[in-house]
N, C-alpha and C positions, 0 to 999 in steps of 0.2 A: 250299709249296703248286704245287701241280702248273704246267706251263706251258700257255701259250695253244696251240691246236691247230689244224693246218689244217681248214678251211670244207667244202672236199671230200667228198663222199661216204664213210664210211670210213673213211679219212684219221687217222690220231692222231698223224702228226708232230708236232715244234712250228713255229708259225707264227716264218714269216723279215718275208711283206710283208704292208702291208695293201691290200687293192683297195677304194679308193675311187668309189663308183658313183652315181647314183640316175633313178628311172624319171621322168623327167622329165612324164609322165603321173601322176603319182602328188606328185610332190613338190614344195618348191619351189624353184629354180635354186640354192640355195647352201647345201641341206640335204644331205649328204654320210650314206650305210650303211654298211659295212664288210664285208668278207668278210677274213678273213685265209688263206694261201695257202702252204703249203712253200714249196720249191727246185722240187719237183718238179712241183706241179700251178700253180704262177703260169701259166702261162702258156695251159694248158685252160680252167682260169678267168678271166682275162684277155680268152681270145679270144667265151669265151660270155655277158659281157656286152658285151666290145666287139661282138660283133656285133648286138645289140641296143643300141646304141647308149647305154647305159648306162653303161657307164669311163669315171671322169673322171681318176685318177689313180692308180700304184702308190708304194705309198713302202717302206723298211724298217718291219718291227715293232719296235717295243723292249719287252720284256719287261715287266712293271709292275711 
């Protein structure tokens, strides 16, 4: 089974983090969407979501 990979465009590194977010204009407050991030892209993806007020939480990603 292939590992889950980072959501950053063009990145194929294994995911280490889950960035939990929602767009309050589209989603109910309790809904969480997930982007996966490798260590190198965690900060840039958090900054992208955070600048829009979408980022709710970052947690470690456990491969299933």
